[in-house]
C-alpha positions in Angstrom: 60.6 114.9 125.7 58.1 117.4 124.3 57.3 120.4 126.4 53.6 119.6 126.8 53.7 115.9 126.3 51.7 115.0 129.5 49.2 117.8 129.0 48.6 116.9 125.3 48.1 113.3 126.2 45.5 114.2 128.9 43.7 116.6 126.6 43.3 114.1 123.8 41.9 111.6 126.3 39.6 114.0 128.0 38.2 115.5 124.8 37.0 112.1 123.7 39.9 110.9 121.7 41.0 111.4 118.1 37.7 110.0 116.7 35.7 112.8 118.5 37.7 115.6 116.8 36.1 116.8 113.5 38.4 119.7 113.0 41.0 121.7 115.0 42.9 124.9 114.6 44.3 127.6 116.9 44.4 131.4 117.3 46.8 133.5 119.5 45.5 132.1 122.8 43.1 129.2 122.2 42.8 125.8 120.7 39.6 125.7 118.6 37.9 122.3 118.3 34.8 121.1 116.4 33.8 118.0 118.1 31.7 115.1 116.8 29.9 114.8 120.2 30.6 117.7 122.6 29.1 115.7 125.5 32.2 113.4 125.4 34.5 116.3 126.5 35.2 116.2 130.2 35.2 119.9 130.9 36.2 119.7 134.6 39.0 117.3 133.8 40.3 119.5 131.0 40.3 122.6 133.2 42.5 120.8 135.7 45.3 120.3 133.1 48.1 122.6 134.2 48.5 124.4 130.9 44.8 125.0 130.4 43.4 128.3 131.7 39.8 127.6 130.9 37.3 126.3 128.3 34.0 127.5 126.7 31.8 126.8 123.7 31.0 129.4 121.2 29.3 129.2 117.8 29.7 125.5 117.6 33.4 125.5 118.6 34.8 124.0 121.8 37.6 126.4 122.7 40.5 125.5 125.1 42.4 128.5 126.4 46.2 127.8 126.5 47.8 131.3 126.4 50.9 132.6 124.5 52.4 129.2 124.0 49.4 127.9 122.1 51.3 127.4 118.8 53.7 125.0 120.5 50.9 123.2 122.3 49.0 123.0 119.0 51.9 121.5 117.1 52.6 118.9 119.8 48.9 118.0 120.1 48.3 117.5 116.3 51.6 115.5 116.1 50.7 113.3 119.1 47.0 112.8 118.0 48.0 112.0 114.4 45.6 114.6 112.9 46.1 117.5 110.7 45.0 121.0 111.7 42.9 123.0 109.3 42.3 126.7 108.5 40.2 128.9 110.7 37.6 129.1 107.9 37.4 125.3 107.8 36.9 125.1 111.5 34.2 127.8 111.3 32.4 126.0 108.5 32.6 122.7 110.3 31.2 124.4 113.5 28.3 125.8 111.5 27.7 122.4 109.9 27.3 121.0 113.5 24.5 123.4 114.2 20.9 122.5 113.7 18.7 124.7 111.4 17.2 126.6 114.4 20.7 127.4 115.8 21.8 128.6 112.4 18.7 130.9 112.1 19.2 132.3 115.6 22.9 132.8 115.0 22.1 134.7 111.8 19.4 136.7 113.6 21.9 137.6 116.4 24.5 138.8 113.9 21.9 141.0 112.1 20.7 142.7 115.3 24.1 143.0 117.0 25.2 146.2 115.1 21.8 147.8 115.7 21.7 147.3 119.5 23.7 150.5 120.3 21.3 152.6 118.3 18.2 150.9 119.9 19.6 151.5 123.4 20.4 155.1 122.6 16.9 155.6 121.1 15.3 154.1 124.2 17.1 156.4 126.5 16.2 159.4 124.4 12.5 158.4 124.4 12.7 158.0 128.2 14.2 161.5 128.6 11.6 163.0 126.2 8.8 161.5 128.3 10.3 162.9 131.5 10.5 166.5 130.2 7.4 166.4 127.9 4.8 163.9 129.1 4.9 163.9 132.9 3.1 166.8 134.5 5.2 167.8 137.5 4.0 171.4 137.7 0.9 173.5 138.4 -0.9 170.8 140.3 -0.1 168.1 137.8 -1.4 170.0 134.7 1.8 171.0 133.0 5.2 169.4 132.1 8.6 170.9 132.0 8.3 171.4 128.2 5.0 173.3 128.8 6.6 175.9 131.1 10.0 176.3 129.5 10.7 177.2 125.8 14.2 175.7 126.1 12.8 172.3 127.2 10.0 172.5 124.6 12.6 173.0 121.9 14.7 170.1 123.4 11.6 167.9 123.4 11.0 168.5 119.7 14.6 168.3 118.7 15.2 164.9 120.3 12.4 163.4 118.2 14.8 163.9 115.3 16.9 161.1 116.7 14.0 159.0 118.1 12.3 159.0 114.7 15.6 158.0 113.0 16.1 155.0 115.4 12.6 153.6 115.5 10.5 154.8 112.6 13.4 154.4 110.1 14.7 151.2 111.6 14.1 149.2 108.3 17.1 151.1 106.8 19.4 149.7 109.5 17.9 146.2 109.3 18.4 145.9 105.5 21.9 147.4 105.7 22.8 144.9 108.5 21.6 142.0 106.4 23.6 142.9 103.4 26.7 143.4 105.6 26.2 140.0 107.3 25.7 138.3 104.0 28.6 140.0 102.3 26.6 141.7 99.5 26.6 145.4 98.5 25.7 147.5 101.6 24.7 150.7 99.8 22.0 148.7 97.8 20.7 147.5 101.2 20.6 151.1 102.4 18.7 152.2 99.3 16.2 149.4 99.6 15.6 150.3 103.2 15.1 153.9 102.3 12.4 152.9 99.7 10.5 151.2 102.6 10.3 154.4 104.6 10.3 157.1 101.9 8.4 160.3 102.6 6.5 159.7 99.3 4.6 156.9 101.1 1.9 157.0 103.6 3.6 156.7 107.0 3.0 153.1 108.3 1.9 154.5 111.7 -0.9 156.5 110.0 -2.4 153.6 108.1 -4.8 152.5 110.8 -6.3 156.1 111.0 -6.6 156.6 107.2 -9.8 155.5 105.4 -9.2 152.9 102.8 -10.3 155.2 100.0 -7.7 157.8 101.0 -4.7 155.5 100.9 -2.5 156.6 97.9 -1.7 154.0 95.2 0.6 153.4 92.3 -1.8 152.8 89.3 -0.2 150.6 86.6 -3.5 150.3 84.7 -3.7 146.5 85.1 -3.0 146.7 88.9 -2.9 149.1 91.8 -0.3 148.9 94.6 -0.9 150.8 97.9 1.8 153.4 98.7 2.3 152.4 102.3 5.5 152.8 104.2 7.0 150.2 106.6 8.2 152.5 109.4 9.2 150.5 112.4 8.4 147.2 110.7 11.0 144.5 111.5 9.9 141.3 109.8 8.9 143.0 106.6 12.4 144.7 106.4 14.2 141.4 107.1 12.3 139.6 104.3 13.0 142.5 101.9 16.7 142.4 102.8 17.0 138.7 102.1 15.3 139.1 98.8 17.9 141.6 97.8 20.8 139.5 99.0 19.8 136.4 97.2 19.0 138.2 94.0 22.4 139.9 94.0 24.2 136.6 94.7 22.2 135.0 91.8 23.1 137.7 89.3 26.7 137.9 90.4 27.0 134.2 89.8 25.5 134.2 86.3 26.5 137.6 85.0 29.7 138.1 82.9 32.3 140.1 84.9 32.6 142.7 82.1 29.0 143.9 82.5 28.4 143.0 86.2 28.8 146.6 87.4 25.8 147.6 85.3 23.6 144.5 85.4 24.0 143.2 89.0 22.9 146.4 90.9 20.0 147.1 88.5 18.7 143.6 88.3 19.0 143.1 92.1 17.6 146.4 93.4 14.7 147.1 91.1 13.0 143.7 91.5 13.7 143.8 95.2 11.8 147.0 95.6 8.9 145.7 93.6 8.8 142.4 95.5 9.1 144.3 98.9 6.1 146.5 98.2 3.9 143.9 96.6 4.7 140.6 98.3 7.1 140.3 101.2 6.3 143.7 102.7 2.6 143.0 103.3 3.4 139.4 104.4 6.0 140.6 106.8 3.7 143.2 108.2 1.1 140.6 109.0 3.6 138.2 110.6 5.2 140.9 112.7 1.9 142.1 114.0 0.8 138.6 114.7 3.9 137.7 116.8 3.7 140.9 118.7 0.0 140.6 119.3 0.4 137.0 120.6 3.1 138.1 123.1 1.3 141.2 124.1 -2.1 139.5 124.6 -0.4 136.6 126.4 1.2 139.0 128.9 -2.0 141.1 129.2 -4.3 138.1 129.6 -5.7 136.8 132.9 -2.8 134.3 132.7 -0.2 137.0 131.9 1.5 136.6 135.3 2.0 132.8 134.7 3.3 133.6 131.1 5.7 136.0 132.7 6.9 133.5 135.3 7.6 130.9 132.6 9.5 133.5 130.5 11.5 134.7 133.5 12.3 131.2 134.5 13.5 130.1 131.1 15.2 133.2 129.7 18.7 132.4 131.0 18.7 128.9 129.4 17.3 130.5 126.2 20.3 132.8 126.2 22.6 129.8 126.3 21.0 128.4 123.2 21.1 131.7 121.3 17.3 131.8 120.9 17.2 135.0 122.8 18.1 137.0 119.7 14.5 136.6 118.6 13.3 138.8 121.4 15.0 141.8 119.8 12.6 141.6 116.9 9.6 141.0 119.1 10.6 143.9 121.4 11.0 146.3 118.4 7.6 145.2 117.1 5.9 145.7 120.5 7.5 149.2 120.8 6.2 150.3 117.5 2.7 148.8 117.9 2.0 149.6 121.6 4.4 152.5 122.3 6.4 150.4 124.7 7.4 146.8 125.6 6.6 144.6 128.5 9.2 142.0 127.4 12.4 144.1 127.9 11.9 144.7 131.7 11.8 140.9 132.3 15.0 140.5 130.3 16.8 143.1 132.4 15.5 141.4 135.6 16.9 138.0 134.4 20.3 139.7 133.9 20.2 141.0 137.4 19.1 137.6 138.9 22.0 135.7 137.3 24.4 138.4 138.3 23.2 138.1 141.9 23.8 134.3 141.9 27.4 135.1 140.8 27.7 137.7 143.5 26.8 135.0 146.1 29.4 132.7 144.5 32.0 135.4 144.9 31.2 135.7 148.6 31.3 131.9 149.0 34.6 131.6 147.1 36.3 134.7 148.5 39.4 132.7 149.4 39.6 131.0 146.0 41.7 133.4 144.1 41.4 131.5 140.8 37.6 131.4 141.0 37.5 135.1 141.9 39.3 136.0 138.7 36.2 134.8 136.9 33.5 135.6 139.5 34.1 139.3 139.9 34.3 140.4 136.3 31.4 138.0 135.4 29.2 139.6 138.1 30.0 143.1 137.0 29.3 142.4 133.3 26.0 140.6 134.3 24.8 143.5 136.3 25.5 145.7 133.2 23.5 143.4 131.0 26.0 141.0 129.5 25.1 137.6 130.9 27.2 135.1 128.9 30.4 135.3 131.1 28.3 134.6 134.2 26.2 131.9 132.6 29.0 129.9 131.0 31.9 130.8 133.3 30.2 130.4 136.7 26.5 129.5 136.9 26.3 126.7 134.4 29.7 125.3 135.7 28.3 124.7 139.2 24.6 124.2 138.2 22.8 125.4 141.3 23.6 129.1 140.9 21.9 129.0 137.4 18.8 127.4 139.0 18.8 129.9 141.9 19.1 132.8 139.4 16.2 131.4 137.3 14.0 131.2 140.4 14.7 134.8 141.3 14.1 135.9 137.7 10.8 134.0 137.7 9.4 135.8 140.7 10.7 139.2 139.6 9.1 138.8 136.1 5.8 138.0 137.7 5.9 141.1 139.8 6.9 143.2 136.7 4.1 142.0 134.5 1.6 141.8 137.3 2.3 145.5 137.9 2.1 146.4 134.2 5.7 147.6 134.0 6.7 148.8 130.5 9.9 150.0 128.9 10.1 152.6 126.2 12.1 150.2 124.0 15.1 147.8 124.1 17.4 149.4 126.6 20.4 149.0 128.8 20.4 145.6 130.5 21.0 144.7 134.1 20.9 147.3 136.9 20.9 150.3 134.5 17.8 148.8 132.9 15.7 151.2 135.0 16.7 154.0 132.7 14.6 152.5 129.9 11.5 152.0 132.1 8.6 154.5 131.8 8.7 156.7 134.9 5.2 155.8 136.2 6.5 152.2 136.7 9.8 153.1 138.5 8.6 151.9 142.0 7.2 148.6 140.7 10.4 147.9 138.7 12.5 148.8 141.8 10.6 146.2 143.8 11.1 143.6 141.0 14.8 144.5 141.0 15.1 144.0 144.7 13.6 140.6 144.4 15.9 139.7 141.5 18.9 140.7 143.7 17.9 139.2 147.1 16.3 135.9 146.1 19.1 134.5 143.9 21.7 135.8 146.3 20.2 134.1 149.4 19.3 130.9 147.6 22.8 130.5 146.2 24.4 131.2 149.6 22.2 128.6 151.3 22.7 125.9 148.6 26.3 126.7 148.0 27.3 126.1 151.6 26.0 122.6 151.3 27.0 121.8 147.7 30.5 123.3 147.4 33.6 121.3 148.4 36.7 122.6 150.2 38.4 122.7 146.8 35.6 124.9 145.5 35.8 127.2 148.5 39.6 127.5 148.8 41.0 126.5 145.3 43.8 124.2 144.4 47.5 125.2 144.8 48.8 123.6 141.7 51.8 125.9 141.3 54.6 126.9 143.7 54.8 130.5 144.5 57.5 132.6 143.0 59.1 133.0 146.4 59.7 129.2 146.6 61.0 128.9 143.0 63.0 132.0 142.3 65.8 133.6 144.2 65.8 137.3 144.7 68.2 139.5 142.8 70.0 140.3 146.1 70.6 136.6 146.8 71.8 136.0 143.3 74.2 138.9 143.5 75.6 137.6 146.9 76.2 134.1 145.5 77.9 135.6 142.5 80.2 137.7 144.7 81.0 134.7 146.9 82.1 132.7 143.9 84.2 135.6 142.6 81.9 136.3 139.6 81.7 139.9 138.6 78.1 141.1 138.2 77.2 143.3 135.3 76.1 146.8 136.1 72.3 147.0 136.4 70.3 148.8 133.7 67.8 151.4 134.6 64.8 149.5 136.0 61.7 149.1 133.9 58.8 150.7 135.8 56.1 151.3 133.1 54.7 150.3 129.7 53.6 153.0 127.3 50.4 152.8 125.2 50.9 150.6 122.1 48.3 152.6 120.2 46.7 156.1 120.2 43.1 156.1 121.3 40.8 155.8 124.3 42.1 153.4 127.0 39.3 151.3 128.5 39.3 148.6 131.3 39.7 145.0 130.2 36.2 144.3 131.6 34.7 146.4 128.7 36.1 144.2 126.0 33.4 142.3 124.1 35.1 138.9 124.5 34.5 136.5 127.4 38.1 135.3 127.6 39.6 138.8 127.8 36.9 140.5 129.9 36.9 137.7 132.4 40.7 138.1 132.8 41.3 134.5 132.0 44.5 135.3 130.3 45.6 137.9 132.9 45.0 141.5 133.7 45.6 144.4 131.3 44.0 147.3 129.5 42.4 147.8 126.1 42.5 150.6 123.6 39.9 151.8 121.1 42.4 152.7 118.4 42.6 156.0 116.6 45.9 155.1 115.0 46.7 152.1 112.7 50.0 150.8 114.0 50.7 148.9 117.2 54.1 149.9 118.7 56.3 148.3 121.3 55.4 149.7 124.8 59.1 149.3 125.9 62.2 147.6 124.8 61.4 143.9 124.4 61.9 140.6 122.6 59.1 139.2 120.4 58.2 135.8 121.9 55.3 134.8 119.7 53.5 136.0 116.5 50.5 134.9 114.5 52.4 134.7 111.2 49.5 133.5 109.1 47.0 136.1 110.3 49.1 138.9 111.6 46.6 140.0 114.2 48.5 139.3 117.4 51.9 139.0 118.9 53.6 138.5 122.3 56.5 140.4 124.0 58.9 139.6 126.8 60.5 142.5 128.7 63.8 142.7 130.7 62.1 142.1 134.0 60.5 138.8 132.7 57.1 140.3 132.2 55.2 139.0 129.2 52.6 140.9 127.3 50.0 139.6 124.8 48.8 142.1 122.2 45.6 141.1 120.3 44.2 143.5 117.7 40.4 143.3 117.5 37.9 140.6 118.6 37.7 137.3 116.7 39.9 138.9 114.0 41.5 135.5 113.5 38.6 134.8 111.2 39.9 137.5 108.8 42.8 135.2 107.8 45.3 138.2 107.7 43.1 140.4 105.5 43.8 144.0 106.6 46.8 143.1 108.8 50.6 143.5 108.2 52.9 141.9 110.8 56.0 144.0 111.0 58.1 141.7 113.3 59.1 138.1 113.6 59.5 135.7 116.5 62.8 136.2 118.4 63.3 139.7 117.1 64.4 142.4 119.6 62.4 145.7 119.3 62.9 149.1 120.8 60.2 151.2 122.5 58.0 152.8 119.9 59.0 150.4 117.1 56.1 149.2 114.9 54.7 145.7 115.6 51.4 145.3 113.7 49.8 147.6 111.1 46.1 147.1 110.6 43.1 148.5 108.6 40.4 149.5 111.1 37.8 149.9 108.3 38.4 146.4 107.1 38.0 145.0 110.6 34.7 146.8 111.0 33.5 145.8 107.6 34.2 142.2 108.6 31.9 142.7 111.5 34.5 142.7 114.3 35.3 145.4 117.0 38.8 146.9 116.5 39.4 147.3 120.3 43.0 146.0 121.0 44.0 144.3 124.2 47.3 144.5 126.0 47.3 141.6 128.6 50.1 140.8 131.1 50.2 137.0 130.9 53.3 136.7 133.1 54.3 139.3 135.7 58.0 138.3 135.9 59.6 140.3 138.8 57.1 143.2 138.5 55.3 144.0 141.8 52.2 146.2 142.5 51.1 146.4 138.9 48.7 149.2 138.2 46.5 149.4 135.1 45.5 152.9 134.0 42.4 153.6 131.9 39.8 156.2 131.1 42.0 158.6 129.2 43.1 159.3 125.7 46.5 157.9 125.0 49.3 158.7 122.5 51.1 155.7 121.1 54.6 155.3 122.7 54.0 158.3 125.0 51.2 157.7 127.6 51.9 155.3 130.4 49.1 152.7 130.7 50.7 150.0 133.0 52.9 150.9 136.0 54.8 148.6 138.4 57.7 148.3 140.7 
């Protein structure tokens, strides 16, 4: 009998049968399905299968979390179902084919803006700090700011604009670079095109409105004149220019002989792109961007602005689940550059808080449900810090009513925010820290809106949850016997051996800690940008932002699993029965082994400090993936009182990161 025969049979039935599976593959921990009709999948039923640790949908893929033994499960599933697995690329392509045009556009938009978000957040905080020290008159009866009375702060105020200008005025450089990176074309050409949009030779885009038409400089070609206007802070214009460059480069690469491509492709891609950017798509993009921003701004500032805000606050969480929320990044950036602030971002931060508060209430309701708490608590924390997907998909959407309660609180909070005129300097930190991005004169109003976003969803979820939730939801299901019922203690085993006249082997020195598998900064698992890992679905552990390039064994162990085709992950079993999953990077399965070298094989015994996986961090980043590496305890074995250490710099094979008894 196959190990997972019953589970495989159940999964095939609950997922909609063989005819509902368009493609299937697996990574180190998950089965990845592309389904013909995702509505046919019985999510609640699938999650009750003993070997399934959870499910979620991402980028058109229905993912079923199995754990370290996923390769065995996958082989049994495909054999039983009578289907052939395909490569990860094929699954990814099939998933994209399942998306409608709007989903594809929003997905691409999200991938373009994702690398820019850290800079935008940093820039927003800097603008906030500059305004506190240079724009708010705290001194001499409200006539002078800190920068007015202190030369040090005056210098700081001026110096910080160096960064603020780079983030917001020169944003087109980052946008065009990100487009070339996402589309797989030459990134340096994207950077150069972006620089031509914000060159100091051009009239600064922010000065155009104050410059008489006759004083705007031009390029005079005799038969035509082109205005020398920069596109500082312009989002849509930069995106259109970036896509022109990308498609020109792809065209010339396809049709140019390899022997002269190094000369012809860059020249024939970049020069026409710059011309088209300044004569056609730049002016068009400028008009489109201004029009979108003006519609949003005027809608929010109109007599019906509070109603507009209420609708936005109500619907933002469902918008996040569709991926359409990525469009708000472009609108926020345009509002910031046109109106020196954004009314939109505060409402987004309030929606994060509202959904987090609904999860907090679920955590209170399910305090005796240990399995639910493993999802609730990290989801609540991440939501309060601005990352809502774990809360939305892992908790609120699952039960339904917490999502609606969160939407109601977000609606009321958004109406208070817009009704009070609250503005943020720019896109900022989401969730509770969102107040750091708010203009100081609006702090009290935003705090009031925050209080509503916390209290209303919390109370509503508590009230509704007490009526809606079943005893199983409150207490959880005991589907496994405890270790105390199924395993005998070492002392009992030794006594039985002695009674039977069997000599026991001398005990080896007890294993009490695991050392760091990499050099680098050790961070909590909650901070990993992956829902499965950060929600502790696979188990507890730590993660390391690597400064070295080789994962080493944290202690003497046996390799129990490897991803032989991709080389990005492996599993270890230690003498005390503890099992550890090591996964290099996030979604690096998509790289198909490029940049990875697996140094061990399944069943091999390794010594502490011995190399397991070598990887190229630059290739991981170039492919658009974080290189953060997770070390997750998937089985505790006989270990007790496990402690996970983080927040320090670790040396591979030297620094303890997991301790236990």
